[in-house]
N, C-alpha and C positions, 0 to 999 in steps of 0.2 A: 473498330470501336464497337463495343457491345453495351447493351442496356440490360434487360432482364437476363439473369443467369440462374440455372437451377440444375440439379441432378434429376434423372428420371429412370423409370423402368418402362417396359412395354408389355402389352398383351398382344402377341403376334396374331392370335386367332381373329382379332378385330382391327388390327393395325392401329392400336391406340397407344399413345404416349401418356404414361401416368406420371404427372409431375407432383402430385401430392398436396401442393399448396397453391393458393391463388397468386401467381406471379404476374398477373395482368397481361399474359399473352393473349392476343386477339386475332380473329380471323384476318388473314392477309399479311400478318407479320412475316418478315423474312427472317429465317433462323438458320443456324448451323449446328451440327452435333460433333462431339468428339468422345473418345473413350480413353480411360486410363486403367491399366492392369488387366486387360482382356480384349474383347472384340465387341464392336457395335452389333445391334440386331441385324441379321442378314436382310439386306435390302436397303440399308442406310449406308451412305458413304461419308466419311469424315470431311469436314470443311466444304461440303456441297451446300448450296443454298436451297432451302426448302421453304414452302409457304404454309402457314398454319391454317388449318380448316377444322371445323367442328369443335372450336374451343369452348370449354367449360371452365369452372373455377379450378378443377383438379385434373382434367384430361384434355387432350387434343389429338389431332391427326396431322400428318405432314404430307404435303403434295409437292411434286417437282415443278408444278406450274401454278400460277395464280388462279385460285378458284377451281383447280383441277381435282381429280380423284385422289383418294388416299394412296400414298406409296405403300405397296405391298411389302410386308416383312414376314419372313418365314421362320424366324427364331428370335429369342429375346436377348441374345448376346450374353457376355460375361463382363465382370469388372464394373467400373463406375462410368456411367454415361452422363454426359453434360450437354445441355442445350442452352443456346443464348440467342437473343434477338440481335440481328445486325442492323445498325443504324447509320452506316456509312453510305446509304443510298437515299435518294429523295424521290418522293412522289409529287409531281408538280402539275398533273393534269395534262390536257391537250397542248401540244407544242406544234407550231407550224414553222417549217424551215423553208425559206424561199430558195429557189434554185441557185441564186448567186451567192449564197452564204455557205459557210462550212461550220461544222460543230467540232470543237476540240474536246476530246475525252481524256481526262487525266489517266496516266498509266496506272493500271491496277483497278480501275473503276469497272463497275458492271452496270450495264443498262438492260432493262427488260422492256421490249417493245411489244405492246399488246395490240 
């Protein structure tokens, strides 16, 4: 399931994603990228989960970890790049699991433990 979706270009010298419009991406959003008709910017991998950092109305950077450093990109790629927010994950705050309980994780789900 995806929420915000837009095309983008990059400025690899500063690891910036240029999205051009205010699509309401915010720091901490989980996103994925894809490409049609070419190649993604070197350093990005299609369908990998990244976290938004440094978000402004028209630009942002991506990190491989929540609150981490910007993912380095060494080229701007070719073709049409698309980015979208993944919303099939939940942030629920602190969870305590007693030793006698188990947690069932739906097949295909992704959990990030910080």
